C-alpha positions in Angstrom: 132.2 94.2 101.7 128.9 94.6 103.8 130.7 96.9 106.3 131.5 99.3 104.3 127.6 98.8 102.7 126.3 99.9 106.8 129.0 102.6 106.8 128.1 104.4 103.6 124.1 104.2 104.7 124.9 105.2 108.3 126.6 108.4 106.1 124.4 109.1 104.4 120.9 108.5 106.0 120.6 111.7 107.9 121.2 114.1 105.3 118.2 112.2 103.2 116.0 112.4 105.9 116.4 115.6 106.6 115.7 116.3 103.0 112.3 114.7 103.1 111.8 116.2 105.6 112.5 119.8 104.2 110.3 118.7 101.4 107.5 116.7 103.4 107.9 117.5 106.8 109.5 116.2 109.8 106.5 114.7 111.0 105.4 112.3 107.5 109.3 111.3 107.7 109.3 109.8 111.6 105.5 108.2 110.8 106.9 106.8 107.4 110.0 105.5 108.4 108.0 104.5 112.2 105.6 102.5 109.6 108.8 100.5 107.6 110.4 99.6 110.4 107.2 98.2 112.1 106.6 96.2 108.5 110.1 94.7 108.2 109.6 93.9 111.6 106.1 91.6 111.1 108.0 90.1 107.8 111.4 88.9 109.9 108.9 88.0 112.7 106.5 85.9 110.1 109.2 84.1 108.6 110.9 83.1 111.8 107.9 81.2 112.8 107.3 79.9 109.7 110.5 78.4 109.8 110.1 77.3 113.5 107.0 74.8 112.0 108.4 74.3 109.6 111.2 72.3 111.7 108.9 70.7 114.2 
């Protein structure tokens, strides 16, 4: 099931990205995607640090 969801999202993502780029501009879409990636990475990093500190 997880593999199916990943495959479907990889097929749909370019279409959605190009639609957003056409509506609001490619630079804004790229900035938003980069910001969302950084935010998700920071959240995961905080959870990892919290888990390491909790286990000590």
